[in-house]
VOGU-3710 file (C-alpha; in Angstrom, 3 decimals, decimal comma):
1> xxxxxxxxxx> 234,450/217,823/-13,251  231,233/219,216/-11,810  228,094/218,542/-13,818  224,761/220,275/-13,195  221,443/218,818/-14,316  218,773/221,383/-15,181  215,188/220,083/-15,067  212,987/222,780/-16,564  209,499/223,267/-17,984  209,789/224,329/-21,616
11> xxxxxxxxxx> 207,073/225,656/-23,939  206,848/224,368/-27,518  207,761/227,101/-29,987  208,336/229,743/-27,317  211,977/230,353/-28,168  212,163/233,553/-26,145  210,967/231,912/-22,942  212,966/228,722/-23,466  216,147/230,639/-24,233  215,674/232,769/-21,131
21> xxxxxxxxxx> 215,150/229,682/-18,963  218,259/228,007/-20,344  220,400/231,119/-19,818  219,079/231,450/-16,270  219,958/227,791/-15,679  223,467/228,389/-17,007  223,928/231,346/-14,666  222,740/229,335/-11,648  224,974/226,401/-12,535  227,965/228,691/-12,988
31> xxxxxxxxxx> 227,324/230,206/-9,550  227,394/226,677/-8,082  230,773/226,050/-9,694  229,603/223,710/-12,463  231,857/223,005/-15,434  228,989/221,642/-17,513  225,221/222,100/-17,269  222,910/219,694/-19,074  219,411/220,439/-20,397  216,749/218,110/-21,798
41> xxxxxxxxxx> 216,006/216,878/-25,321  214,904/219,628/-27,741  215,024/222,061/-24,839  215,561/225,028/-27,138  212,297/224,540/-29,061  210,271/222,431/-26,610  208,961/218,892/-27,091  207,107/217,708/-29,125  207,280/220,364/-31,860  205,468/218,136/-34,393
51> xxxxxxxxxx> 204,891/219,770/-37,792  206,359/223,061/-36,648  209,566/221,276/-37,637  208,472/221,554/-41,277  208,689/225,358/-41,126  212,066/226,732/-42,159  211,604/229,781/-39,925  211,129/227,499/-36,914  214,486/225,825/-37,536  216,105/229,241/-38,063
61> xxxxxxxxxx> 214,685/230,447/-34,743  216,232/227,442/-33,026  219,622/228,146/-34,575  219,473/231,804/-33,535  218,539/230,844/-29,980  221,451/228,413/-29,801  223,911/231,168/-30,666  222,339/233,510/-28,103  222,705/230,791/-25,466  226,284/230,059/-26,537
71> xxxxxxxxxx> 227,239/233,686/-25,848  226,346/233,100/-22,193  228,518/229,989/-21,969  231,602/231,762/-20,671  233,535/229,828/-18,054  230,986/227,050/-18,332  229,722/224,702/-21,038  226,121/223,714/-21,730  224,603/220,708/-23,438  221,277/221,654/-25,044
81> xxxxxxxxxx> 218,815/219,920/-27,355  217,768/221,461/-30,659  216,719/220,392/-34,175  219,437/221,023/-36,757  219,426/220,689/-40,522  220,714/217,608/-42,290  223,100/219,050/-44,869  223,223/215,813/-46,855  221,158/215,544/-50,032  219,600/212,290/-48,823
91> xxxxxxxxxx> 217,537/211,325/-45,809  215,166/213,234/-43,581  215,692/217,015/-43,481  216,647/217,291/-39,812  218,629/215,770/-36,974  217,529/215,713/-33,354  220,750/217,042/-31,853  222,563/217,532/-28,577  224,819/220,577/-28,923  227,813/221,304/-26,693
101> xxxxxxxxxx> 228,169/225,079/-26,270  231,278/226,722/-24,863  232,869/230,149/-25,037  230,332/231,513/-27,482  230,412/228,600/-29,953  228,962/225,206/-30,753  232,041/223,085/-30,091  230,582/219,610/-30,574  227,345/217,842/-31,389  225,711/214,428/-31,282
111> xxxxxxxxxx> 222,728/213,345/-33,363  220,030/211,046/-31,990  220,589/207,555/-33,350  217,335/205,756/-32,607  214,287/207,583/-33,928  211,046/206,323/-32,362  207,979/205,835/-34,491  205,457/204,126/-32,215  202,662/205,030/-29,809  202,715/208,833/-29,391
121> xxxxxxxxxx> 206,115/209,175/-31,079  206,409/210,045/-34,765  209,920/211,469/-34,880  210,856/209,549/-38,024  208,461/211,864/-39,836  211,116/214,560/-39,408  214,484/213,258/-38,172  217,268/211,286/-39,816  219,017/208,796/-37,510  222,489/209,832/-36,439
131> xxxxxxxxxx> 225,513/207,674/-37,175  228,485/206,661/-35,068  229,074/206,478/-31,345  228,104/209,717/-29,614  231,339/210,623/-27,835  232,321/214,183/-26,979  235,561/215,266/-25,341  235,482/217,901/-22,649  238,058/218,912/-20,003  239,933/215,642/-20,472
141> xxxxxxxxxx> 236,810/213,496/-20,074  235,325/211,233/-22,716  231,554/211,613/-22,441  229,046/209,357/-24,121  226,045/211,433/-25,173  222,715/209,794/-25,895  219,309/211,271/-26,615  216,273/209,628/-25,006  215,491/206,546/-27,168  219,199/205,834/-27,681
151> xxxxxxxxxx> 219,405/204,003/-24,335  216,095/202,127/-24,687  217,433/199,351/-26,960  219,659/197,905/-24,267  216,978/195,704/-22,695  214,951/193,393/-25,005  211,192/193,136/-24,614  209,344/190,219/-23,011  209,713/188,216/-26,223  213,478/188,784/-26,358
161> xxxxxxxxxx> 213,191/191,253/-29,218  214,935/194,583/-29,623  213,186/197,248/-31,670  216,320/198,500/-33,428  219,282/196,823/-35,077  221,703/199,362/-33,621  222,614/199,592/-29,966  224,138/203,029/-29,222  224,884/202,046/-25,624  227,007/199,140/-26,817
171> xxxxxxxxxx> 228,795/201,406/-29,304  229,559/203,966/-26,597  230,677/201,270/-24,149  233,367/200,225/-26,630  234,988/203,652/-26,122  235,172/203,178/-22,327  233,716/206,615/-21,522  234,205/208,371/-18,208  230,440/208,900/-18,058  227,270/208,758/-20,115
181> xxxxxxxxxx> 224,746/211,585/-20,448  221,185/211,033/-21,635  219,010/214,014/-22,464  215,351/213,039/-22,688  211,792/214,067/-23,350  210,267/210,936/-21,853  206,501/211,276/-21,271  204,945/210,349/-17,961  202,869/207,275/-17,378  202,156/205,917/-13,927
191> xxxxxxxxxx> 204,361/202,821/-14,357  207,125/204,410/-16,425  209,309/205,779/-13,635  210,629/202,373/-12,611  211,090/201,310/-16,241  213,248/204,391/-16,849  215,368/203,593/-13,825  215,935/200,004/-14,975  216,831/201,186/-18,478  219,384/203,655/-17,157
201> xxxxxxxxxx> 220,800/201,067/-14,765  221,365/198,721/-17,718  223,110/201,480/-19,689  225,376/202,449/-16,780  226,221/198,805/-16,203  227,021/198,175/-19,875  229,316/201,208/-20,036  230,797/200,610/-16,578  230,441/204,340/-16,076  228,268/206,863/-14,254
211> xxxxxxxxxx> 225,137/208,021/-16,038  223,515/211,452/-15,918  219,874/211,537/-16,987  217,998/214,793/-17,659  214,301/214,613/-18,494  212,096/217,495/-19,496  209,231/218,723/-17,351  205,727/220,050/-17,861  202,784/219,411/-20,160  202,513/220,310/-23,822
221> xxxxxxxxxx> 198,950/219,668/-25,051  198,242/216,081/-23,942  201,756/214,879/-23,127  202,892/215,224/-19,527  206,580/215,100/-18,619  207,475/214,417/-14,993  211,191/215,174/-14,957  212,704/212,878/-12,338  216,246/213,620/-13,541  219,041/211,804/-11,719
231> xxxxxxxxxx> 222,645/210,652/-11,646  223,847/207,132/-10,914  227,300/205,695/-10,342  228,983/203,044/-12,471  227,446/200,367/-10,252  223,977/201,612/-11,269  223,227/203,031/-7,837  221,305/206,304/-7,808  223,458/209,091/-6,398  220,700/211,694/-6,394
241> xxxxxxxxxx> 217,428/212,552/-8,100  215,567/215,788/-8,709  211,979/215,608/-7,500  209,318/214,813/-10,092  206,900/217,516/-11,264  209,069/220,403/-10,128  211,782/222,501/-11,708  215,196/221,991/-10,183  218,960/222,172/-10,591  221,299/219,586/-9,110
251> xxxxxxxxxx> 225,085/219,511/-9,051  227,236/216,395/-9,106  230,971/215,809/-9,183  232,539/213,329/-11,558  235,996/212,228/-10,422  238,690/211,355/-12,977  239,458/207,829/-11,732  238,022/205,655/-14,497  238,131/202,590/-12,253  236,022/204,228/-9,576
261> xxxxxxxxxx> 234,080/206,811/-11,555  232,481/208,146/-8,388  229,503/210,442/-8,680  228,992/212,641/-5,638  225,822/214,629/-5,083  226,381/218,222/-4,085  223,028/220,008/-3,991  219,371/220,155/-4,960  218,159/216,552/-4,661  215,146/214,493/-3,671
271> xxxxxxxxxx> 215,582/210,718/-3,788  211,958/209,525/-3,566  211,255/206,449/-5,672  208,385/205,227/-3,513  205,590/207,436/-4,837  202,226/205,734/-5,077  200,403/205,491/-8,391  197,680/207,808/-7,093  200,181/210,429/-5,946  202,004/210,423/-9,290
281> xxxxxxxxxx> 198,786/210,610/-11,309  197,431/213,381/-9,081  200,502/215,553/-9,576  200,619/214,723/-13,282  197,025/215,789/-13,910  197,364/218,946/-11,826  200,429/219,895/-13,849  198,669/218,921/-17,073  195,689/221,175/-16,434  197,842/224,010/-15,105
291> xxxxxxxxxx> 200,216/224,024/-18,072  197,383/223,755/-20,601  195,940/226,967/-19,194  199,195/228,810/-18,524  200,838/228,014/-21,856  197,687/228,983/-23,750  197,341/232,234/-21,771  194,041/231,097/-20,292  192,778/231,770/-16,776  189,219/230,581/-16,267
301> xxxxxxxxxx> 187,394/227,278/-16,582  183,797/226,098/-16,802  182,817/222,679/-15,458  179,429/221,006/-15,607  178,692/219,473/-12,195  176,356/216,493/-12,000  176,770/215,521/-8,367  178,687/212,439/-9,530  182,265/211,270/-9,078  183,710/212,237/-12,482
311> xxxxxxxxxx> 182,827/215,927/-12,443  183,742/216,064/-8,739  187,239/214,775/-9,477  187,739/217,123/-12,421  186,667/220,079/-10,276  189,076/219,099/-7,486  191,979/218,731/-9,931  191,201/221,969/-11,750  190,891/223,925/-8,499  194,332/222,720/-7,448
321> xxxxxxxxxx> 195,776/223,572/-10,855  194,321/227,022/-11,591  192,599/228,079/-8,358  188,974/227,661/-7,285  188,343/231,369/-7,776  188,923/230,886/-11,509  186,307/228,160/-11,940  182,615/228,487/-12,681  180,778/225,259/-11,875  177,335/224,828/-13,375
331> xxxxxxxxxx> 174,645/222,378/-12,315  172,125/221,583/-15,071  169,339/219,562/-13,454  166,452/217,872/-15,235  163,331/216,211/-13,845  165,452/213,062/-13,457  168,113/214,772/-11,331  167,786/213,652/-7,735  167,771/215,950/-4,726  170,750/213,902/-3,559
341> xxxxxxxxxx> 172,780/214,929/-6,611  171,910/218,605/-6,151  172,931/218,402/-2,494  176,211/216,643/-3,301  177,124/219,141/-6,024  176,312/222,078/-3,757  178,404/220,673/-0,913  181,296/219,942/-3,248  181,342/223,478/-4,669  181,262/224,878/-1,151
351> xxxxxxxxxx> 184,175/222,660/-0,089  186,198/223,624/-3,155  185,340/227,309/-2,800  184,202/227,903/-6,372  181,174/229,630/-7,818  178,175/227,384/-8,535  175,333/228,364/-10,833  172,241/226,344/-11,641  170,561/226,235/-15,056  167,564/223,867/-15,204
361> xxxxxxxxxx> 167,252/222,189/-18,610  163,622/221,036/-18,484  162,234/224,036/-20,382  164,906/223,710/-23,075  164,273/219,988/-23,356  160,519/220,421/-23,718  161,041/223,067/-26,401  163,343/220,766/-28,360  160,961/217,827/-27,935  158,077/219,974/-29,181
371> xxxxxxxxxx> 160,078/221,032/-32,252  160,714/217,359/-33,073  157,289/216,039/-32,173  156,004/215,883/-35,748  158,997/213,769/-36,778  158,903/211,557/-33,697  155,194/210,646/-33,780  154,541/207,112/-32,465  158,249/206,457/-31,971  158,153/206,449/-28,173
381> xxxxxxxxxx> 160,798/207,742/-25,782  164,270/206,227/-25,416  167,973/206,796/-25,989  167,318/209,742/-28,329  165,594/211,692/-25,541  168,427/210,788/-23,149  170,985/212,104/-25,606  168,935/215,262/-26,144  169,293/216,073/-22,438  173,046/215,633/-22,611
391> xxxxxxxxxx> 173,308/217,723/-25,766  171,232/220,524/-24,252  173,650/220,548/-21,323  176,558/220,618/-23,768  175,010/223,499/-25,686  174,458/225,576/-22,536  177,936/224,885/-21,169  179,523/225,855/-24,475  177,417/229,020/-24,549  178,750/230,003/-21,121
401> xxxxxxxxxx> 182,255/229,178/-22,299  181,852/231,303/-25,442  180,344/234,239/-23,619  182,795/234,274/-20,719  185,950/233,190/-22,515  186,392/230,406/-19,977  187,552/226,968/-21,115  185,111/224,070/-20,794  186,733/221,024/-19,196  185,522/217,601/-20,251
411> xxxxxxxxxx> 184,613/215,165/-17,468  184,442/211,802/-19,296  186,432/208,869/-17,908  188,248/206,174/-19,903  185,674/203,450/-19,214  182,953/205,649/-20,715  185,091/206,718/-23,661  186,051/203,118/-24,394  182,502/201,783/-24,434  180,828/204,830/-25,971
421> xxxxxxxxxx> 178,863/205,493/-22,786  178,734/209,198/-23,531  176,976/211,570/-25,876  178,791/213,129/-28,799  178,227/216,923/-28,735  176,873/216,522/-25,197  178,883/215,362/-22,206  181,799/214,695/-24,567  182,111/218,460/-25,161  185,125/220,342/-23,853
431> xxxxxxxxxx> 188,546/221,658/-24,826  190,566/219,307/-22,607  189,782/215,855/-21,255  191,184/215,813/-17,730  190,386/212,236/-16,664  189,887/210,581/-20,051  192,876/208,310/-19,397  191,546/207,089/-16,039  189,250/204,098/-15,836  186,289/204,432/-13,508
441> xxxxxxxxxx> 187,951/202,342/-10,799  190,996/204,642/-11,024  188,708/207,664/-10,750  187,474/206,404/-7,398  191,020/205,617/-6,220  192,266/209,083/-7,137  189,268/210,755/-5,477  190,008/208,845/-2,261  193,650/209,911/-2,516  192,582/213,545/-2,780
451> xxxxxxxxxx> 190,394/213,106/0,289  193,371/211,702/2,184  195,259/214,874/1,315  192,235/217,115/1,994  189,775/215,263/4,240  186,169/215,360/3,002  186,964/217,706/0,109  184,895/215,433/-2,103  181,714/214,580/-0,137  181,719/210,971/1,017
461> xxxxxxxxxx> 178,287/210,351/-0,462  179,678/210,985/-3,957  182,157/208,165/-3,364  179,561/205,785/-1,927  176,504/206,105/-4,168  176,012/204,068/-7,322  177,096/205,962/-10,460  174,263/207,149/-12,707  173,750/209,442/-15,686  170,269/210,382/-14,402
471> xxxxxxxxxx> 168,779/210,589/-17,892  165,750/208,417/-17,069  163,993/207,280/-13,894  166,086/205,181/-11,477  168,916/204,837/-13,998  172,234/203,248/-12,997  175,393/202,805/-15,079  175,148/199,064/-14,375  171,911/198,962/-16,414  174,035/199,406/-19,535
481> xxxxxxxxxx> 177,564/198,457/-18,534  179,105/195,584/-16,570  180,236/196,396/-13,046  183,264/198,647/-13,344  185,658/196,336/-11,501  185,014/193,736/-14,229  184,653/196,153/-17,150  187,926/197,936/-16,444  189,896/194,684/-16,278  188,551/193,685/-19,676
491> xxxxxxxxxx> 189,366/197,095/-21,137  192,910/197,119/-19,729  193,649/193,783/-21,352  192,172/194,948/-24,662  193,510/198,517/-24,807  196,701/198,696/-22,736  197,836/195,093/-23,168  196,475/194,826/-26,727  195,208/191,295/-26,207  192,907/189,587/-28,666
501> xxxxxxxxxx> 189,480/188,292/-27,708  190,756/184,747/-27,260  193,422/185,882/-24,783  191,245/188,046/-22,535  190,394/186,319/-19,271  188,730/188,168/-16,391  187,102/186,465/-13,392  183,345/186,990/-13,561  183,326/187,690/-17,305  182,204/185,002/-19,750
511> xxxxxxxxxx> 182,877/185,052/-23,480  179,571/186,775/-24,239  180,376/189,641/-21,880  183,888/190,066/-23,270  182,454/190,093/-26,787  179,926/192,751/-25,814  182,591/194,996/-24,262  184,942/194,652/-27,232  182,105/195,331/-29,647  181,165/198,517/-27,790
521> xxxxxxxxxx> 184,804/199,612/-27,802  185,323/198,990/-31,499  182,119/200,562/-32,763  182,638/203,787/-30,794  185,971/204,723/-32,342  184,138/207,417/-34,333  183,219/209,173/-31,079  186,769/209,133/-29,744  188,104/210,496/-33,025  186,094/213,681/-32,347
531> xxxxxxxxxx> 187,182/213,980/-28,714  189,309/216,834/-27,393  192,921/216,129/-26,264  193,143/213,626/-23,391  195,809/214,135/-20,728  197,967/211,015/-20,995  198,866/209,186/-17,782  198,913/205,569/-18,998  201,035/203,850/-21,616  198,084/203,611/-23,995
541> xxxxxxxxxx> 195,799/206,630/-23,948  193,099/207,492/-26,458  194,496/209,879/-29,026  197,631/209,787/-31,162  199,032/206,775/-29,322  196,143/204,489/-30,305  195,350/204,671/-33,998  192,425/202,410/-34,822  190,355/202,439/-38,021  186,747/203,582/-37,880
551> xxxxx> 185,715/201,541/-40,913  186,885/197,991/-40,206  185,650/194,526/-39,341  188,096/192,492/-37,294  188,337/190,784/-33,969
//
């Protein structure tokens, strides 16, 4: 039997587009001689649909699309993902289903057994867990069908604990299937690719059968999906893999000998597993920005340039994603802005090839200061006046965005967002946070990676000079924050690794410094709660995957 894997970029709620893509994939697979073509989890409606699943019309649209797709399954079968109603009078209202379509009908279905409810996942809000081993029969083959999380209970965590009582892989293995298929919507994070591979290897080994893995592609709001679909033989050796971050169709042949269960690659593969972290994150963020614009029918962006590394990186990523000609960069200097920063920003814009405008903020700042002078008598100058500069910049950038219809991109990094080193309604403005899941040290690494791809695109001086907000004379980030190579290590242990104060150990950081960093992180949750969506590239990004109370006292 020949099985095609279709790795496609779906759009949440866009049933017309998704249906068209699936039908086109079916036609291409049929032309290659495939007997079965497999699409990703919830491919019909796009992932994650969130509370759209609570709308009856949304579920009806999915059902109608499934029947339209089924009509095109003539001489070929398709396995698609779609929400379906739970007809029982108990339990959640829906199932997350894999539907086997053939000759104009839904001929079989499997419901997702393990429903994740952690980090960015909240599927148990909507879906009832499926029951029984997911086995479908097709052309004389017994096929174990799993949906994303169903294979992730095979390997226990570092403490020897499994999250679920059920193990669908073990249940399927008892049926001695000819192969296992997993349809997924597994979000990208820079260290997740290898974890996926190990998980699938364990499932293939347990079932003593080949495994076909199809992951979705693209970005929907803040979640980025890298694809990386593949097939592996019963010995857990990868037979072929579709390249990450690109649509593709690959064809494999499953032979009937259960003892051998050979998987043979036929076409459309790229076997790279040696991507660097910087390369993966670069392609993820470019796709994230590009899809945010394309799927929202947006074309143009506004970016505030400071002459520093963060805005430089955001500009480079955005130019790659939507084209430099569609970006308006704006420099907003004050009396504290150095000639060096102006020069660096000007050179960067020239290298990128985008438009650069300059709007000095000194007159606006003086007007605001004058308006407040009666209230601020004898109070001196300090952080309030620094924040006023940032908020004036935010006001002007949002005005340009409103007037032009261009989207303002936020340029805050994760180190700043964690510690509150940013101004609410100022430099935290924007509709999309491009690098809000990158610590400052990662920002520098990614900028250097971009310069390896495009030599000197980001001026070297931006990479070499000490970072500064330039809100007061001779200001440096290190006046307020620890050095970033120490700060980021503390934050990673606290945020990503979820360690308590007593367990955080970083060379060069004493207990007082760790306490200060954790205190800054905790007390600035209120700022992050008002932040725009952050493109997720780590396993613990700010947003829906990290839900911390604002009003709390605990360490």
